[in-house]
C-alpha positions in Angstrom: -9.4 19.8 15.1 -6.0 17.6 15.5 -5.6 15.6 12.8 -4.1 11.8 13.2 -3.1 10.1 10.2 -2.0 6.2 10.2 -0.5 4.6 7.2 -1.2 1.1 7.0 -3.9 -1.2 8.3 -2.1 -4.2 9.3 -2.7 -5.1 13.1 -1.1 -2.3 14.4 -2.0 0.8 12.2 -6.3 -0.3 12.1 -5.9 -1.6 16.2 -4.3 1.7 17.0 -7.4 3.2 15.1 -9.7 1.6 16.5 -8.3 2.4 20.3 -8.6 6.2 18.7 -11.9 6.6 18.2 -13.4 4.8 21.2 -10.8 7.4 23.0 -11.2 10.3 21.9 -15.0 10.2 20.6 -15.0 12.7 17.3 -12.7 15.0 19.5 -10.1 14.3 16.0 -10.0 13.9 12.2 -8.4 10.3 11.6 -7.2 9.4 8.0 -6.0 5.8 7.3 -4.4 5.2 4.6 -3.9 1.5 2.9 -3.3 0.1 -0.4 -5.9 -2.3 0.1 -9.7 -1.7 1.3 -9.7 -4.6 4.3 -8.0 -6.1 7.5 -6.1 -9.0 6.7 -4.8 -11.1 9.5 -1.7 -12.1 8.2 -0.7 -14.0 10.5 -3.1 -16.4 9.3 -1.7 -16.2 5.3 -0.3 -19.9 5.5 -4.3 -20.5 4.7 -4.5 -18.8 1.7 -1.4 -20.0 -0.1 -1.6 -23.4 1.1 -5.5 -22.6 -0.8 -7.6 -23.9 2.1 -8.9 -20.3 2.6 -9.6 -17.2 0.1 -8.7 -14.2 1.4 -11.7 -13.0 2.6 -11.7 -15.4 4.8 -8.6 -14.0 6.6 -9.7 -10.7 6.5 -12.5 -7.9 6.7 -13.5 -4.4 5.2 -11.9 -1.7 7.2 -15.2 0.7 6.6 -17.1 -2.1 8.5 -14.4 -0.9 12.3 -14.3 2.6 10.9 -16.5 5.3 12.7 -17.8 7.5 9.5 -18.0 11.1 11.4 -14.8 10.9 12.4 -12.8 9.0 10.4 -11.9 8.3 6.8 -10.0 5.8 4.6 -7.9 6.5 1.4 -6.8 3.6 -0.9 -3.4 4.3 -1.8 0.2 3.4 -1.4 2.2 5.7 0.8 5.4 7.7 -1.9 7.5 9.4 1.3 7.0 11.0 4.3 8.2 14.7 4.8 8.6 14.6 8.2 10.0 18.3 8.3 6.6 20.0 7.0 4.0 17.1 8.6 3.3 16.1 5.0 2.1 12.6 3.4 2.5 12.0 0.0 0.8 9.1 -1.9 0.8 7.6 -4.9 -2.7 8.7 -6.3 -3.9 11.2 -4.0 -3.6 14.9 -2.8 -1.1 15.2 -0.3 -2.0 15.0 3.4 -1.1 17.0 6.5 -1.0 15.6 10.3 -0.4 16.7 13.7 -0.1 13.2 14.3 1.6 10.3 12.8 1.5 6.7 12.7 3.3 4.7 10.8 2.5 0.8 10.3 3.6 0.3 7.4 4.4 -3.1 7.3 7.4 -5.8 6.0 9.0 -6.2 2.5 11.2 -9.3 1.9 14.8 -8.6 0.6 17.2 -10.8 -1.4 20.2 -10.6 0.6 21.8 -9.9 -3.1 21.7 -13.3 -4.4 21.5 -14.5 -8.1 17.6 -15.3 -8.9 16.0 -14.2 -5.9 13.8 -11.5 -7.6 13.2 -13.1 -10.5 12.8 -16.9 -9.9 10.7 -17.4 -6.3 7.5 -16.5 -4.7 7.6 -14.6 -1.5 4.9 -14.0 1.1 3.9 -11.0 2.9 0.3 -9.8 1.6 -2.5 -11.2 0.4 -1.7 -10.7 -3.1 1.7 -12.4 -3.0 -0.3 -15.6 -1.1 -2.6 -16.0 -3.8 0.5 -15.8 -6.0 1.9 -19.1 -4.0 -1.4 -20.5 -4.5 -2.5 -20.3 -8.0 1.5 -20.9 -9.1 1.2 -24.5 -7.3 -1.7 -25.3 -8.3 0.0 -24.5 -11.9 2.7 -26.6 -11.9 0.3 -29.5 -10.0 -1.9 -29.7 -13.1 1.0 -29.4 -15.9 2.2 -32.2 -14.0 -0.3 -33.8 -15.7 0.9 -33.1 -19.1 5.3 -32.5 -18.6 5.7 -36.1 -16.2 8.7 -33.6 -14.5 8.9 -33.9 -11.1 10.4 -30.9 -10.5 6.8 -29.4 -10.5 6.0 -32.0 -7.8 8.5 -30.2 -5.9 8.6 -27.1 -3.6 11.8 -25.6 -2.5 11.4 -22.8 0.8 14.5 -20.6 1.3 14.4 -20.2 5.2 13.2 -21.9 7.8 12.1 -19.4 10.1 8.8 -18.9 12.3 6.3 -17.8 9.3 8.3 -20.1 7.0 7.8 -23.1 8.9 4.1 -22.3 9.6 3.4 -21.8 5.7 5.4 -25.1 4.7 3.2 -26.7 7.0 0.1 -25.6 5.0 1.3 -26.8 2.0 2.5 -29.7 3.5 -0.5 -30.7 5.0 -2.8 -30.2 1.8 -0.6 -33.0 0.1 -3.6 -35.1 -0.9 -5.6 -31.8 -2.5 -2.5 -30.8 -4.7 -2.5 -34.8 -5.6 -5.7 -35.1 -6.7 -4.6 -32.6 -9.7 -1.5 -33.7 -10.3 -3.0 -37.4 -10.8 -0.5 -38.8 -8.2 0.2 -40.6 -5.0 0.1 -37.9 -2.2 3.7 -38.9 -0.8 5.0 -37.6 -4.5 5.0 -34.0 -3.0 8.2 -33.4 -1.9 8.4 -30.1 0.2 12.3 -28.9 1.5 13.5 -26.2 3.1 17.3 -24.5 3.2 18.2 -22.3 5.8 21.6 -20.9 7.8 20.9 -21.5 11.2 22.3 -23.6 13.7 19.5 -23.5 15.8 15.5 -23.1 14.4 12.8 -21.8 16.1 15.0 -20.3 18.7 12.4 -18.7 21.1 11.7 -22.2 22.2 13.8 -24.8 25.0 15.8 -27.4 23.2 13.1 -29.7 24.2 10.0 -27.8 22.9 12.3 -27.2 20.1 13.0 -30.6 18.9 8.9 -31.2 20.1 8.5 -28.7 17.2 10.9 -30.0 14.9 9.7 -33.8 14.8 6.1 -32.6 14.0 7.5 -30.8 10.5 9.2 -34.5 9.9 5.8 -36.0 10.8 4.7 -34.5 7.8 7.3 -35.5 5.3 9.0 -32.1 5.6 13.0 -32.3 5.1 15.3 -29.7 6.2 18.7 -29.0 5.4 20.7 -27.0 7.6 22.6 -25.0 8.4 23.2 -24.0 4.5 23.8 -21.0 3.3 21.9 -20.2 -0.3 24.6 -19.3 -3.4 22.0 -18.5 -6.4 18.5 -19.5 -7.8 17.3 -20.2 -11.0 13.8 -21.2 -12.6 14.2 -24.6 -11.9 16.9 -25.0 -9.0 18.4 -23.8 -5.8 22.1 -23.9 -5.3 23.3 -24.0 -1.9 26.2 -24.8 -0.2 26.6 -26.2 3.3 28.4 -23.8 6.4 30.4 -26.0 7.0 31.9 -26.7 3.5 35.0 -24.9 1.7 34.3 -21.6 -0.5 36.1 -23.9 -3.3 33.8 -26.9 -2.9 30.9 -27.8 -5.8 27.3 -26.2 -4.9 24.5 -28.6 -4.1 21.1 -28.8 -6.7 18.0 -28.9 -5.5 15.6 -29.1 -8.7 12.4 -27.9 -8.1 9.5 -25.4 -10.4 8.4 -24.2 -7.2 10.9 -22.2 -5.1 9.1 -19.6 -2.1 11.7 -17.1 -0.4 10.9 -16.2 3.3 14.0 -15.0 4.5 15.1 -11.1 4.2 12.8 -9.9 6.5 12.7 -5.7 6.6 10.2 -3.0 7.1 8.7 -0.9 4.7 11.1 0.8 2.2 9.2 4.4 2.5 10.7 4.6 5.8 14.0 4.8 3.9 13.3 7.0 1.5 11.9 9.2 3.4 15.2 10.1 5.5 14.5 8.3 8.6 17.2 7.2 10.4 16.5 3.7 9.9 18.3 -0.2 10.0 16.4 -2.3 7.2 13.2 -0.5 7.3 12.9 -0.2 11.1 13.2 2.7 13.3 14.7 2.3 17.2 12.0 3.9 18.9 12.0 6.1 21.8 10.6 5.0 25.0 7.1 6.4 23.7 7.5 4.7 20.3 8.1 7.7 19.0 10.9 8.2 16.2 13.9 10.1 17.2 13.4 12.8 14.0 9.6 13.8 15.6 7.9 13.4 18.8 4.7 13.3 16.6 5.7 10.5 14.8 4.6 6.7 16.0 6.6 3.9 14.4 4.7 0.5 15.1 4.9 -2.7 14.1 7.2 -4.1 11.4 9.0 -0.9 10.3 10.3 -0.3 14.3 12.6 -1.9 17.0 11.7 -2.1 20.2 14.6 -3.6 22.6 14.7 -5.6 24.6 15.5 -4.4 28.1 19.0 -4.7 28.9 20.1 -6.9 25.5 21.5 -5.3 22.3 18.8 -6.7 20.1 15.4 -6.1 19.8 11.8 -8.0 20.4 11.0 -10.7 17.5 8.4 -8.2 15.3 5.2 -10.4 15.5 1.3 -9.4 15.7 1.2 -9.2 19.7 3.9 -7.1 19.8 2.4 -4.6 16.9 -0.9 -5.0 19.0 0.9 -3.7 22.1 2.5 -1.1 20.2 -0.9 -0.1 19.0 -2.7 -0.3 22.1 0.0 2.3 23.8 0.6 4.4 21.1 -3.5 5.4 20.6 -3.2 5.8 25.0 -0.4 8.1 24.5 -1.7 10.8 21.7 -5.0 10.1 23.0 -3.8 11.9 26.4 -1.8 14.6 24.3 -4.8 15.2 22.3 -6.5 15.8 25.7 -4.4 17.9 27.8 -3.5 15.2 30.1 -0.3 13.6 31.6 1.3 10.8 29.4 1.6 7.3 30.0 4.5 5.9 31.4 7.2 4.7 29.0 6.1 1.8 26.6 7.0 -1.8 28.1 6.3 -4.9 26.4 5.4 -8.0 28.2 5.8 -11.4 25.7 3.0 -14.0 26.5 4.9 -16.5 24.3 4.9 -18.2 20.8 3.0 -20.8 18.9 4.0 -22.6 15.8 1.5 -24.6 13.9 2.2 -27.1 11.6 -0.7 -27.5 9.5 -4.6 -27.3 11.0 -4.4 -29.9 13.9 -0.3 -29.3 14.5 1.4 -26.9 16.7 3.8 -26.2 19.7 3.1 -23.1 22.2 5.1 -21.3 24.8 2.9 -19.4 26.6 3.2 -17.8 30.0 6.5 -19.7 30.6 4.8 -22.9 29.8 5.0 -25.5 27.5 2.4 -26.5 25.1 2.1 -29.7 23.1 -0.6 -31.4 20.8 -3.8 -30.6 20.6 -3.9 -28.2 23.2 -1.5 -26.3 21.7 -3.2 -26.3 18.4 -6.4 -25.3 20.4 -4.3 -22.6 21.6 -3.5 -21.0 18.5 -6.8 -20.7 16.9 -7.7 -18.9 20.5 -4.8 -16.6 19.6 -5.8 -15.8 16.4 -9.1 -15.0 17.7 -8.0 -12.9 20.6 -6.2 -10.3 17.9 -9.3 -10.3 15.6 -11.4 -9.2 18.8 -9.2 -6.9 19.7 -9.0 -4.9 15.9 -12.5 -6.0 14.1 -14.7 -6.4 17.7 -17.2 -9.3 17.7 -18.8 -8.8 14.4 -15.6 -10.1 12.6 -14.5 -12.0 14.8 -17.9 -14.4 14.0 -17.6 -13.4 10.6 -14.0 -14.8 10.4 -12.6 -16.3 13.7 -11.6 -19.4 14.0 -13.2 -21.8 15.6 -12.4 -25.3 14.3 -11.2 -26.3 17.7 -12.3 -30.0 17.6 -10.5 -32.2 15.4 
């Protein structure tokens, strides 16, 4: 009996397991390895970081979707993969042998070597880091009652990409709650962002980009761009506008909460294992396998799928991860059953939807732009669709988003 090991239970990992269970009908052994016993809808982490929902509202236990007659879960950290000997090394469990391996280990945030980032900022890439942001903001709001330090009321984001804007929007939309904790008027809670890109939200055309940024402005978020961050201290971020000369003085924003949303990289296990990679991402073959071994698939944030005719990869989104997982499961099943392999993988981008808080959004879907209520409702429908693909009806009903009327 073939053994399939799946590393990481994010969108790519858990969908691969669910699809293999359907296609192979207990004809293989599947082992899922994740550092947590639950799957988290990471696209909804802003709900946790802003304090609007606990992590249990955006997650479900792996055991709820695993077929215990063919699949098992190991809760542990992966240290390295020895692909030459088809072995996975774990931190606290015995080594795992495999016939097929799926790498779905997710992403981390890098520092770009900027002084003070590691010590003085809060990243967000999983439930633990999202909860750390929430707890830190709460603590600073409560501190203000005693300190009256305006820096306690100021939240600075380093980076203004898609995920950063969604998180900033969720936090800015929660001002009333924070203001009550601090004992101040909501407008006293400041949210600022610093980004080096001259143009934000490049997935949108100019009109839709301007509309999305108008929503950002409506919720009182100020964006400083294009600027490069030079250093971060415990209570301040130093930056310089890209148009300014090196010898000019740095600008300074004082804040007791700095959130880091830059430097997205694939999991460091990829580099530690000796795969050919760039910042933790492997440029995969036409069957989503790694160049070193056709028995290993790299999906989601640890992979790079090139845009046809271009020199850059598709953005690593939940939509891409789910699409890759569906293909990988189909390809593995064909190989296990001795059938012809499917045609090479092709990604069809359906669009993107950026939410600014719970009721504002801008979207591009199937070649059309959507705004306002329709875009906001569409965002929640998209979230529920991804839940349906991994958790089925039961988990969608349990933790899905059905607040479409607002």
